[in-house]
Backbone bond lengths (Angstrom), bond angles and torsions (degrees), N, CA, C in turn:
res aa  C-N    CA-C-N  psi(-1)  N-CA   C-N-CA  omega(-1)  CA-C   N-CA-C  phi
1 M - - - 1.459 - - 1.581 102.71 -
2 S 1.357 114.25 133.14 1.463 118.56 173.22 1.652 109.11 -62.17
3 E 1.273 114.73 160.63 1.418 123.19 -178.35 1.489 105.85 -68.32
4 N 1.399 114.23 131.61 1.484 119.74 -176.55 1.544 106.83 -91.08
5 R 1.342 113.49 146.11 1.406 122.46 166.42 1.502 109.91 -82.52
6 P 1.289 117.91 150.62 1.589 115.45 -178.72 1.473 116.72 -54.86
7 H 1.267 121.75 -23.81 1.511 124.09 -175.62 1.459 108.53 -98.43
8 D 1.371 124.93 -4.60 1.332 122.19 179.44 1.498 115.56 -75.22
9 K 1.239 121.37 149.27 1.481 124.81 179.34 1.493 106.59 -91.45
10 T 1.338 118.21 142.76 1.457 120.80 172.39 1.468 109.40 -106.24
11 I 1.293 119.33 138.63 1.442 124.35 -171.32 1.482 110.44 -122.83
12 A 1.376 107.19 129.96 1.521 115.26 179.82 1.568 104.76 -112.26
13 I 1.295 119.16 137.10 1.415 129.58 176.89 1.527 107.57 -112.73
14 I 1.226 122.25 117.28 1.506 125.97 177.82 1.486 108.28 -103.59
15 N 1.317 113.11 119.26 1.504 122.65 173.74 1.479 111.63 -96.28
16 T 1.381 118.33 117.00 1.392 124.07 -176.68 1.536 114.55 -117.36
17 Q 1.244 114.84 -9.05 1.492 121.26 -175.85 1.472 113.72 -99.95
18 A 1.246 117.57 142.22 1.529 120.39 172.37 1.480 114.14 -65.61
19 P 1.286 120.47 144.54 1.541 121.75 179.38 1.511 106.87 -59.74
20 F 1.353 111.16 147.49 1.462 118.57 166.99 1.578 110.68 72.76
21 S 1.282 124.96 -1.66 1.442 125.94 -176.54 1.585 105.51 -88.83
22 N 1.443 113.07 -28.49 1.441 116.95 177.24 1.513 104.55 -168.77
23 A 1.356 118.00 -177.35 1.492 118.32 -167.39 1.609 109.56 -88.56
24 A 1.274 119.18 8.81 1.472 126.81 -174.48 1.657 109.14 -62.22
25 G 1.305 113.45 -45.45 1.518 117.92 179.36 1.461 115.35 -62.95
26 K 1.307 117.96 -45.54 1.520 125.30 176.77 1.452 104.86 -63.75
27 E 1.299 118.05 -45.97 1.503 116.20 -168.81 1.608 108.81 -66.12
28 A 1.371 114.67 -40.94 1.388 123.86 175.74 1.566 111.13 -53.08
29 L 1.336 114.83 -50.40 1.447 121.76 -176.33 1.558 106.53 -65.25
30 D 1.413 117.69 -49.42 1.447 118.41 178.82 1.517 112.08 -55.66
31 A 1.362 114.79 -39.09 1.596 115.31 178.48 1.523 111.34 -65.07
32 A 1.299 114.17 -37.54 1.526 118.07 -179.46 1.582 109.74 -63.77
33 L 1.379 116.13 -42.77 1.416 116.66 178.51 1.454 113.40 -72.79
34 I 1.207 125.25 -30.84 1.455 129.32 168.93 1.529 110.64 -58.19
35 F 1.338 114.04 -56.15 1.499 115.81 177.25 1.581 112.66 -56.37
36 G 1.351 115.27 -41.41 1.393 120.29 -176.38 1.544 110.43 -68.58
37 S 1.382 114.96 -31.32 1.474 111.87 179.55 1.537 112.16 -75.31
38 Y 1.333 119.80 -12.46 1.428 122.19 175.71 1.568 107.49 -102.11
39 E 1.263 117.69 23.93 1.443 132.28 -174.25 1.627 112.91 38.59
40 Q 1.281 113.39 42.33 1.408 115.72 170.48 1.614 110.08 -83.31
41 A 1.259 113.55 134.60 1.502 121.44 176.14 1.600 110.15 -59.07
42 T 1.296 113.72 103.33 1.392 121.11 -178.84 1.491 117.48 -120.83
43 S 1.360 120.31 139.45 1.497 125.69 -176.89 1.497 105.63 -128.79
44 L 1.279 115.09 142.17 1.605 119.72 177.40 1.543 105.33 -107.76
45 F 1.325 112.47 137.56 1.365 120.44 172.49 1.560 112.83 -126.76
46 F 1.385 113.99 138.16 1.427 118.19 -177.23 1.525 109.81 -119.94
47 L 1.350 111.45 124.97 1.452 117.97 -174.60 1.529 111.07 -136.84
48 G 1.265 118.56 155.78 1.498 122.45 179.61 1.503 110.25 50.97
49 D 1.363 120.97 -133.65 1.380 118.49 -174.82 1.552 111.40 -75.20
50 G 1.254 119.17 -4.71 1.467 122.71 174.95 1.503 111.68 -64.29
51 V 1.298 120.63 -19.51 1.495 123.08 175.64 1.453 112.65 -60.47
52 F 1.296 119.64 -26.00 1.492 127.65 -176.47 1.508 106.52 -66.30
53 Q 1.354 123.83 -23.99 1.454 125.76 179.57 1.432 110.18 -69.36
54 V 1.312 128.31 -26.34 1.471 129.33 173.05 1.408 122.58 -95.63
55 I 1.292 114.59 -7.22 1.472 123.25 -178.37 1.633 108.29 -67.81
56 G 1.237 114.91 127.88 1.499 117.16 178.74 1.498 115.97 -70.75
57 D 1.335 114.38 164.58 1.417 125.38 175.87 1.583 117.70 60.86
58 Q 1.305 110.52 51.27 1.435 120.68 178.75 1.525 107.40 -107.49
59 N 1.356 114.83 136.73 1.503 121.38 -175.30 1.482 109.96 -115.99
60 A 1.404 116.07 97.19 1.372 121.30 -179.27 1.606 110.16 -71.73
61 S 1.197 114.34 -24.90 1.606 117.06 -179.05 1.502 111.03 -67.81
62 A 1.326 115.53 -18.50 1.420 119.95 -178.05 1.541 111.01 -70.89
63 I 1.325 114.88 -23.29 1.530 123.97 177.30 1.625 107.72 -114.17
64 D 1.256 119.46 14.11 1.435 127.28 174.77 1.571 111.07 52.39
65 I 1.276 110.20 51.91 1.465 117.89 175.02 1.559 112.25 -127.02
66 K 1.351 115.58 140.90 1.438 113.48 172.70 1.470 118.75 -56.44
67 D 1.276 119.33 139.09 1.479 124.29 -172.70 1.519 108.44 -90.07
68 Y 1.264 123.19 96.70 1.493 125.07 178.71 1.495 105.23 -82.50
69 L 1.305 124.32 -12.30 1.480 120.60 -174.38 1.445 114.59 -66.85
70 K 1.308 115.74 -23.24 1.503 115.97 176.87 1.530 110.30 -68.07
71 T 1.271 119.60 -22.18 1.456 121.98 -178.52 1.539 108.79 -65.35
72 F 1.289 118.51 -19.11 1.500 119.41 -179.40 1.570 106.83 -62.44
73 L 1.291 117.37 -21.87 1.499 117.65 -179.52 1.600 112.80 -68.00
74 A 1.271 115.00 -16.81 1.436 123.34 174.20 1.484 119.51 -75.54
75 L 1.398 112.02 -15.17 1.586 114.50 -176.45 1.493 111.94 -57.35
76 E 1.289 120.88 -33.81 1.428 118.45 -175.55 1.506 110.57 -70.89
77 F 1.370 123.22 -25.79 1.409 119.62 174.66 1.363 117.86 -74.06
78 Y 1.390 113.88 -9.64 1.550 121.67 -178.20 1.483 103.52 -109.12
79 D 1.295 126.36 18.06 1.452 132.20 -176.84 1.610 113.06 47.52
80 I 1.316 113.76 37.74 1.408 118.84 170.95 1.559 107.90 -96.23
81 E 1.327 110.35 97.44 1.529 115.27 -174.56 1.525 116.31 -114.64
82 N 1.320 115.18 -7.75 1.412 122.24 178.28 1.509 113.59 -92.70
83 I 1.249 123.90 96.75 1.478 129.15 -174.60 1.428 110.33 -126.96
84 Y 1.338 117.80 115.88 1.431 121.09 -173.43 1.531 110.48 -122.05
85 V 1.358 112.09 141.05 1.529 120.10 176.72 1.497 106.65 -124.58
86 C 1.379 113.35 139.62 1.342 123.87 -179.81 1.575 113.82 -75.72
87 Q 1.345 119.27 118.46 1.441 114.99 -172.63 1.567 112.99 -65.90
88 Q 1.374 116.69 -30.50 1.477 120.74 179.92 1.550 111.15 -66.90
89 S 1.328 113.50 -37.49 1.495 117.29 175.47 1.528 112.56 -61.59
90 L 1.370 116.95 -35.78 1.426 120.13 -176.78 1.613 104.04 -76.40
91 T 1.254 123.04 -40.38 1.467 125.94 -179.31 1.475 111.45 -66.82
92 E 1.349 119.13 -40.91 1.445 120.15 178.55 1.519 114.03 -62.52
93 R 1.287 112.64 -29.17 1.545 121.56 -174.98 1.627 107.17 -98.99
94 N 1.283 120.78 9.06 1.389 124.01 -175.32 1.526 113.54 47.17
95 L 1.263 116.74 44.25 1.480 122.30 179.70 1.494 112.35 -102.38
96 S 1.233 117.71 145.26 1.520 118.84 174.43 1.573 107.49 -97.22
97 A 1.225 114.16 169.46 1.528 119.96 -175.69 1.546 103.92 -85.42
98 H 1.268 118.47 65.55 1.472 120.47 176.79 1.492 104.10 -115.73
99 F 1.423 112.52 99.80 1.489 116.02 -174.89 1.379 116.88 -107.70
100 H 1.342 124.35 160.46 1.452 127.99 179.88 1.549 113.45 -92.61
101 I 1.357 117.56 -7.21 1.433 121.45 173.58 1.527 110.67 -126.19
102 N 1.290 112.88 154.55 1.521 119.72 174.20 1.468 120.26 -79.13
103 N 1.247 117.72 170.95 1.571 124.77 171.39 1.576 106.73 71.76
104 I 1.212 122.91 18.68 1.454 120.12 176.22 1.582 108.90 -78.92
105 Q 1.350 114.70 135.56 1.402 124.30 176.36 1.538 106.94 -108.51
106 V 1.356 118.58 122.60 1.531 116.93 169.29 1.496 106.92 -94.29
107 L 1.338 113.64 125.80 1.385 125.44 -179.25 1.539 115.67 -113.39
108 S 1.289 118.88 149.64 1.459 124.01 168.98 1.444 104.82 -67.61
109 N 1.517 114.79 169.82 1.378 118.53 -176.91 1.547 113.56 -63.32
110 Q 1.326 112.34 -37.40 1.421 124.17 175.90 1.427 112.63 -57.64
111 E 1.355 114.91 -56.36 1.536 118.49 -175.71 1.563 105.57 -65.66
112 F 1.347 118.59 -42.33 1.492 116.22 -179.75 1.489 112.35 -56.05
113 S 1.231 117.04 -44.86 1.541 122.84 178.69 1.469 111.35 -58.97
114 Q 1.365 116.63 -48.78 1.448 125.80 -179.66 1.532 108.41 -57.95
115 R 1.261 116.39 -50.60 1.503 119.34 -177.61 1.611 112.55 -64.35
116 L 1.324 112.01 -38.04 1.516 121.37 -179.23 1.537 106.97 -65.42
117 H 1.311 120.19 -44.89 1.472 123.32 -178.58 1.490 116.04 -74.15
118 Q 1.396 119.55 -1.94 1.370 125.22 175.42 1.535 108.40 -81.42
119 H 1.268 120.39 -9.21 1.482 121.81 -173.64 1.585 107.52 -92.53
120 N 1.254 119.70 157.66 1.380 126.15 175.78 1.538 114.30 -89.11
121 V 1.294 120.85 -35.82 1.406 125.02 174.11 1.572 110.77 -122.98
122 I 1.188 117.13 136.39 1.531 126.77 179.29 1.515 110.17 -122.88
123 Y 1.311 115.89 126.98 1.459 126.96 171.63 1.388 113.66 -113.57
124 R 1.313 126.78 130.00 1.380 129.23 179.51 1.545 116.72 -117.79
125 F 1.295 115.29 119.96 1.445 121.39 -175.62 1.468 110.49 -112.27
Protein backbone atom coordinates (compact mmCIF):
# COMPACT_ATOMS: atom_id res chain seq x y z
CA MET A 1 0.00 0.00 0.00
CA SER A 2 1.32 3.43 -0.82
CA GLU A 3 2.22 5.68 2.07
CA ASN A 4 -0.81 7.46 3.51
CA ARG A 5 -1.07 11.12 4.28
CA PRO A 6 -2.62 11.79 7.71
CA HIS A 7 -5.94 13.00 6.22
CA ASP A 8 -6.34 10.09 3.80
CA LYS A 9 -9.00 7.49 4.44
CA THR A 10 -8.01 3.85 4.43
CA ILE A 11 -10.48 1.49 2.81
CA ALA A 12 -11.14 -2.15 3.66
CA ILE A 13 -13.15 -4.36 1.34
CA ILE A 14 -14.42 -7.59 2.89
CA ASN A 15 -15.23 -10.43 0.52
CA THR A 16 -17.70 -12.91 2.04
CA GLN A 17 -19.23 -14.58 -1.02
CA ALA A 18 -17.98 -17.52 -3.06
CA PRO A 19 -16.98 -16.65 -6.62
CA PHE A 20 -19.55 -17.19 -9.34
CA SER A 21 -22.45 -17.64 -6.87
CA ASN A 22 -23.51 -14.03 -7.47
CA ALA A 23 -21.96 -10.73 -8.59
CA ALA A 24 -20.63 -9.72 -5.15
CA GLY A 25 -17.07 -10.96 -5.71
CA LYS A 26 -16.68 -9.18 -9.04
CA GLU A 27 -18.25 -6.01 -7.62
CA ALA A 28 -15.83 -6.06 -4.68
CA LEU A 29 -12.87 -6.47 -7.01
CA ASP A 30 -14.14 -3.68 -9.29
CA ALA A 31 -14.53 -1.38 -6.29
CA ALA A 32 -10.99 -2.14 -5.13
CA LEU A 33 -9.59 -1.35 -8.57
CA ILE A 34 -11.55 1.91 -8.73
CA PHE A 35 -10.28 3.00 -5.30
CA GLY A 36 -6.78 1.98 -6.31
CA SER A 37 -6.97 4.00 -9.52
CA TYR A 38 -7.63 7.07 -7.36
CA GLU A 39 -4.65 6.17 -5.16
CA GLN A 40 -6.83 5.38 -2.16
CA ALA A 41 -5.15 3.11 0.39
CA THR A 42 -7.18 -0.08 -0.09
CA SER A 43 -6.91 -3.50 1.55
CA LEU A 44 -8.78 -6.68 0.67
CA PHE A 45 -10.09 -9.11 3.28
CA PHE A 46 -11.45 -12.60 2.57
CA LEU A 47 -13.75 -14.18 5.13
CA GLY A 48 -16.20 -17.09 5.15
CA ASP A 49 -16.99 -18.35 1.66
CA GLY A 50 -15.08 -15.35 0.30
CA VAL A 51 -11.85 -17.32 0.75
CA PHE A 52 -12.82 -19.38 -2.30
CA GLN A 53 -12.10 -16.29 -4.43
CA VAL A 54 -8.36 -16.56 -3.84
CA ILE A 55 -7.97 -20.35 -4.01
CA GLY A 56 -6.03 -21.45 -7.09
CA ASP A 57 -6.97 -23.81 -9.90
CA GLN A 58 -10.61 -22.81 -10.34
CA ASN A 59 -12.21 -23.35 -13.73
CA ALA A 60 -15.04 -20.91 -14.47
CA SER A 61 -15.44 -22.26 -17.99
CA ALA A 62 -16.74 -25.51 -16.49
CA ILE A 63 -19.87 -23.62 -15.45
CA ASP A 64 -19.87 -21.35 -18.53
CA ILE A 65 -19.17 -18.12 -16.63
CA LYS A 66 -16.63 -15.41 -17.41
CA ASP A 67 -13.63 -15.80 -15.11
CA TYR A 68 -13.12 -12.50 -13.27
CA LEU A 69 -10.63 -14.12 -10.86
CA LYS A 70 -7.78 -13.49 -13.31
CA THR A 71 -8.34 -9.77 -12.74
CA PHE A 72 -6.91 -10.17 -9.23
CA LEU A 73 -3.49 -10.21 -10.91
CA ALA A 74 -3.99 -6.49 -11.69
CA LEU A 75 -4.06 -5.53 -8.00
CA GLU A 76 -0.32 -4.90 -7.86
CA PHE A 77 -0.62 -2.30 -10.66
CA TYR A 78 -3.06 -0.38 -8.46
CA ASP A 79 -0.78 -0.57 -5.39
CA ILE A 80 -3.21 -2.87 -3.60
CA GLU A 81 -0.75 -4.98 -1.68
CA ASN A 82 -2.54 -5.71 1.60
CA ILE A 83 -4.57 -8.86 1.06
CA TYR A 84 -5.72 -10.83 4.09
CA VAL A 85 -7.37 -14.23 4.45
CA CYS A 86 -8.97 -15.57 7.63
CA GLN A 87 -7.24 -18.78 8.75
CA GLN A 88 -10.39 -20.06 10.46
CA SER A 89 -12.37 -19.67 7.23
CA LEU A 90 -9.77 -21.76 5.39
CA THR A 91 -9.79 -24.41 8.13
CA GLU A 92 -13.60 -24.63 8.30
CA ARG A 93 -13.68 -25.30 4.55
CA ASN A 94 -10.74 -27.76 4.58
CA LEU A 95 -8.78 -25.50 2.23
CA SER A 96 -5.02 -25.14 2.03
CA ALA A 97 -3.24 -21.86 1.47
CA HIS A 98 -2.86 -22.49 -2.27
CA PHE A 99 -3.64 -19.08 -3.78
CA HIS A 100 -3.73 -17.79 -7.35
CA ILE A 101 -2.38 -14.35 -6.36
CA ASN A 102 0.70 -13.27 -4.43
CA ASN A 103 1.12 -11.23 -1.25
CA ILE A 104 -1.70 -12.89 0.67
CA GLN A 105 -1.32 -12.94 4.43
CA VAL A 106 -3.22 -15.62 6.33
CA LEU A 107 -4.27 -14.26 9.73
CA SER A 108 -5.85 -15.62 12.89
CA ASN A 109 -9.32 -14.30 13.79
CA GLN A 110 -7.81 -11.83 16.24
CA GLU A 111 -5.20 -10.53 13.78
CA PHE A 112 -7.82 -10.35 11.02
CA SER A 113 -10.11 -8.26 13.22
CA GLN A 114 -7.27 -5.99 14.34
CA ARG A 115 -6.14 -5.30 10.76
CA LEU A 116 -9.71 -4.70 9.65
CA HIS A 117 -10.38 -2.16 12.38
CA GLN A 118 -7.31 -0.13 11.41
CA HIS A 119 -9.28 1.13 8.40
CA ASN A 120 -11.51 4.22 8.31
CA VAL A 121 -14.03 2.87 5.81
CA ILE A 122 -15.22 -0.75 5.53
CA TYR A 123 -17.26 -2.19 2.66
CA ARG A 124 -18.69 -5.69 2.88
CA PHE A 125 -19.58 -7.73 -0.19
